[in-house]
Structure formats: structure tokens, C-alpha cells
N, C-alpha and C positions, 0 to 999 in steps of 0.2 A: 406482632410486626415481624415481617420477614426481612432478612438482610443477606446481601450477597457481596462477596469479595471478588473483584476482578484483578488479574495480574497480567500485564503485558511485559514479558521479559525479552528484551532485545539485545543486540550486539553493542549498542552504545549506552543504553539506559534501561532501567526497569521502573515501571509505574505500577502502583497498587491503589485501588479505589474501592471504597465501600459505599454501596447504595442501599436504600431501603425500598420497600415495595411501592412507595408513593413517588419514587424518583428523586428523592432528596439525597444529596451527597452528605455522607456522614464522616468520611475521613479519606485523606489522600497522602501517599508517601512515594518517594522516588529514591533511586539509588543507581548503582552502576550496572555493568554488563551482566545480564541474566541468561546468557547463552552458554551452555555447558561446553560447547564445541570450541569456544574461544580460550578460556582460561581454566577449564576443568570443572567437574561437577561441584566440588566443594566450594569454589569461589562463586559459582552461579547461585547455589543454594543460599550462601551467606548474603548475597546482594538481594535476592528475592525476599528472604526473611526480614532483612533490614527495612525494605520498603513497606512490607506488610505491617510490621510492628509499628512503624510510624503512623500508618493509616488507622490501625486499631487504637492506638493511643489517642489520636484526634477524635475518634468516634465515641470513646468512653464505653465501648462494648467489650465483652469478653469473647474469646474464640468460640465458646459454646453457644453464643447467641447468633453466630454467623452460620446460616443454614448451608450455604454452598460457597465453595471457593473454586473459581474457574481460572486455572493457570494456563494462559496462552503464551507459549514459549518458542522463541527462535531456537532452532536446533532440534525441535521435535519433528524430525523429518521421516525417519524410518522406524520400523518395529523395534529395532535394537535401542533406539533413543527412548522410546516409551518404557521399555523394560527397566531403565534406570531412573527415568524422570518421575514416573508415577509413584514408586516407593519413596523416593526422596521428598516429594511434595506431601505425601500422606504422613511421613515421619515428622513433619513440622507441626502437625496438629493445629492448624490455623483455621479450620472450618470443620463442620460436622461431616460434610460430603466434599470430596475433592475430585475435580475433573481436570484432566490435562489435555490440552489441544495445541495444535500448531498456531503460532501467532497470526497467521494469515486469516484464521477464522475470527479472531478479534477484529481485524481490519474489515472483514466482510460485514460483521454485525454492526460496526460503527458507521458503515457506508450506506446502509439501507434503512428503511423505516419499519421493516417487519422482520420476522424471524427467518425468512428464507429468501434466497436470491443468489447473485453471483458477484464476486469482486475480483478485479484485476489490480494488483499493486505494482506500480512502476516507480520505484524510487532509485536507490543506488543499485538494487537488484530487481528481479522480476519474479512475481509469483501470482497465483490465482487460487481461488477456492469457491465452492458452491455448496449450498444447502437447499434441498428440495422441500416442498410443503409437508411431506411426510417424514421429514427429519433425516433423510440420507445425506451424507456429507462426502465431499471429495476435495482433496488438496493436492496440488501438484508438488512433486518433491523439491523443486526449486534448487537444484544443485548445480546450476549453471550449464555450461556447454554439455556436460555428460548426461544431463536430463533434458536436453533439447531446448534450453531457454535462450531467448534473445530479447533485448529491449530495455534492460535496466540502465541506470545512469553510467555504470562502469563501461558498458559496451557502447553507449551513445557517445561518451567522451572520446573513445577510440575512433568511432566513425567520424567525429568532428575533425580530429587530427588527420585522419586519412583523407578527408575532403580537402583540407588545407594543403597537404603535401602533394596530392595528385594534381591540384591546381598549379602548384609551384613547378612541378617537373613536366607538366604538359600532358599527362595522361588523363586529367580530369578537367571539368569546366571551371572557369573562374568563379570565385565565390566571395560573398561579403564576409564570410567567416574568417578569411585570411586576416584582415585588419582587426576584426573583433578579437580573435584568438591571440594574435601577436601583442595587442595592447593589453589584454587581460593578463597574459603571462609575463609581460615585461620583456619580451624578446624583440630585438630590432629586425630580425629576418627569419625566414623559414629555416635557413641553414643553422642559425644559432639555436633555434627552437629544437631542431632535430638532434643536435648534439646534446642539449640539456636533457632531452627525453632519453637518449641513448645511455647517458650517464646516471639516470634515475635521480636527477636533481630537482624534479618537480614533484611535490607530495601528491599522493593519491587524492586526498580531499580537495586539493587545488584543481586537479583535473576535473573532478565532478562538478565544480562550479562553472565549467564551460557549457554545461547542458542548456541553461536558459538562453545562451547565445544562439543556439540552433533555432529556437523558436522566434527569437528576435529577428534573425536573418530571414526566416521563412515568412514572417509577417511583413517584412520589407520587400518581399517578392523574389528572394534569392532561390532560384530553381533547384540547385543541388540540395539546399537545406529543406526545401519543400518535399523533395522526393524522400528524404530520410524521415520526415515527419509523417508522411503518408505510410511509409513502411512500418513505423511504430504503430500507427493506428490500425493497420491491417493485422499486425501481430497481436495487438490487444483484442481485436475482434475475433480472430481465429481462436485465441485462447478462450475467450468468453463463450463463443459458439460451441467449442468442444465440450465445455461444462454444461451448457444448456442442453445439448443433445444427450450427454451421458445421463443426465437426470430427468430427461423427457419433459422439458419445460418450454418447448418451442411454441406452443399455443397459448402460453400464459403471459400475463403482464409482468414478467419477471423484472425486478430491479437489478441493474448492473452498476455496482459501485466502482467508481474510478478513484483509486487511492494512490498516494505517493506523490513525491515532489514534482514529477513530470507533468502531472495534471493541474498543478496549482497556477500555471501561467494562463489558463483559459484560452489556449490556442484554438481558434475556430477550425482550422484545417484539421487538426488532430481529432477534435470531437466530431466533426462532420464525417471523417473517415470511419471512426469507430461506430458511430450511429448507423451510417449507411450499410456497413457490412453486417452488423448484428441484426438489423431489421430484415435482411435477406433470409435469416434463419428464424428469428423470433420477432415478427412484425409489431407485437404489442410491448416489446421491451422498453423499459424506462431507464435512461442513463442518469446517474447521480454522482456528484462529487462527494467525497466523504466530508462530513461536518465535524467529526470529532476525532480525537486521538484514539488509537486502538483500545486503550485500557477501558474506555467506556463500553466498547463492544464486548470485552471480556466480562464486565460486570453485568451487562444485559443478558448475556448467555447464562450467567449464574442465576439471575433472578428468574428467567424463563424456565430453567431446570427446576426451580423451586415452585413452579406453578403460577408465577406472577404474569399477568397480561400487561404488556407495554402498550399504552394508548396515548392519545394526544395530551391528555391531562398529565400523564407521566412525563412526557417530553417537556411540557411547560415547566413543571417543577424542576426537572433536571437542568434546564437552561437557566433557571433562576439561581440555582445553588452551585452550578459547576464552576470550578476555577477557570478563569479566562484562558490560561495557558493550555487547557485541554480542549478548547474549541477553536477550530480554524477560523481565522478572521476573513472578512470580506467575501464570505460565501453565504448563500441562502439555501433553503431546503427545496428549491424548485428543481425540476429536471434540468440538466445542463443543456439539453438540446431537444427541440420539438421534433416530431416525427416527420420532418420535412428537411431535405437536403437542398441547400441553395445551389443552383446551377452555377458553375464557374469556379467552384472551390475545389473540394476533394475530387469530384467527378472528373474534371478536366485533367488533373495531374495524373490520376490513375489511368485514364485513357492514354495519356502520353507515355506512361511507363509501359503499358501493355501494347503500345505500338498501333493504337487505333486512330 
């Protein structure tokens, strides 16, 4: 029997999962921040080891029985990061073979049904990764503005505030976001909100919670909100298309995984925009929302490295034994959008933005 350890080490939590070659979950553990850029390498290593030890204890296995450990870590961005992370993970002696990858590749594998494809992650931040059928991989640096990124929750919350303020001072269109944002943040007026923001009185996490309001307003027909949603969709598509072209997958039925909190609201305008733009480059592309937490992707990468083929029976066993908290609710494994764009949704708004 072959076993693989998957680790998803992020800024807020670390997950560790042990799977066997049949798809059965053998052990799971969780701990705190596994990103060495946040609190230092020592702290990250300690959290990672804690999560893994818990998973191993549940599995009743020894580290010598685990063929591959795939550590997908936030903060594994540049060559200099790998130069310290690879030796650190190998020194833990948690598996016979140790692989270190960026955490985006775990999200990629968790978002698609096979070993190759593209994923765009739009959560509090923005990132994307791709893997070709022949095994070539590419991950964007995801260092924010300096690496050309736009579209994560941090920037979207700023865009939301910007729309509200410009509607208030007359530079922008009136928007439903005004009442939604003021009510959400408990501010009686735009002026009071502005002062609170200026004095840093509103926590960062609280501002991130404004993002669903953007999609709520867009669904209600708010034009300023719809324009931003279309802009997000175009950025997601531009990013996915860049990866598809880089790895020469334009003619393939490439799966494009849409991961992160921004995609959980099932906004039709967003998905229409993404699908329409990607199909201009890759007509056979299939859009999918992620079904699982990224740690499942890390474990799948480990098993595939050990020569295990992941098929339908594997996924059936996985779904039977997977902890509920590791599978996203109210989602199915069907494509999120057919290869048809309904006239009057994304198309009309994009034409309006382009002045057509």
C-alpha cells in the first residue's frame, strides 16, 4: 500500500492530510501559520511539524511507510525561499521523499479532476498556477502590485470603498454599495466612514467582508458594481489565458479551476465573463469551482508522484472518508458554466465599458 502526505501551509492555518493509494483518508492534522515569511522559518516549521505529527498519529503509520510528502507552502515564491524551505522540510524526516511546492499548486490540483490544468485563486490575494500534460509547471510570483497582480479581496475592498466615496463626492455614479457598506460597517455617513478609515479604526479582516456586497449589488443591477465584477472576470481570464498560452494548451480541453472566496458566491456575471474571455483563447476549456480544501490537492500531488493513478473510484473513496470541513459545501463537480454565454449579461456590460 502506498501512502502520501499532503501539507498546505498558509498564512492563517496549516493542514496536513495522509491518503492511501485507494483514496482513503488515514489521518488529518491542523495547526497555525505555516508561512515562513510571517513569523520566521522556525515558527513555520514548528507549525508544519505539529500538523503532520497529528495526522501521522491518527493514521497509525510510521514516517517510513509514507512514500511521498508534498509540502505546498505559502511563501515558497522565489528561488531564495526554496533554498531554505527544502532543507527544512527534509530535516523533519516525515516521509521517504520530500517535495516542496508553492501552495497555489495544491489549490490547482484540488480544483481540477486530473493532474494537469490551470487554476486562478482569488481570495484575500490573487494568484494562479498551471501544469501541462507533460508535467511542466508555472506559478506566478503573487507578490502584489510589484508582480503585476490585481483582483484579490484586499484590492476589491478598496475598490468598493472607492466607488462609495466617488458616489458621495460626485465624481462617480450613485451605487447601491453606499447603503450596503455604511450598514455593514456601522457608519451613519460617508464622512464618518472616511474618518474611521483615515484613522485605521476598521480592521483589515472587516474590510475583506465587504467583498460579497459587491456581488450582491451587481446581482441587483447596480451598474458600478457590475463594471467591477466584469473587470475581475477579465483579469481572471487574462491570467488563465497567459498560463494556457505559456504551456501551449490552447487546443486542449484544459480544466480551469476557480478557487478562493470570490468564486463561492456563484455570481453569473463573473463566471460568464471568465468563460467568454477564456474561450476566445481555448475554446474547449472547462471551468470548474474548487471542490476541496487545498491540502487534498497537496496529497494528490504526492500520490501521483508515487505513481498512483487517481480515477473515479479513488474520488468516490475520498469523498466517503474525507472530513466534511475539507470539502466545500453546496458545490457539485459539474462545470460551472456551459460553453454558451447568455446574451445580455457579461457581453452587454463589456460592450458598454468599451464604448460600443
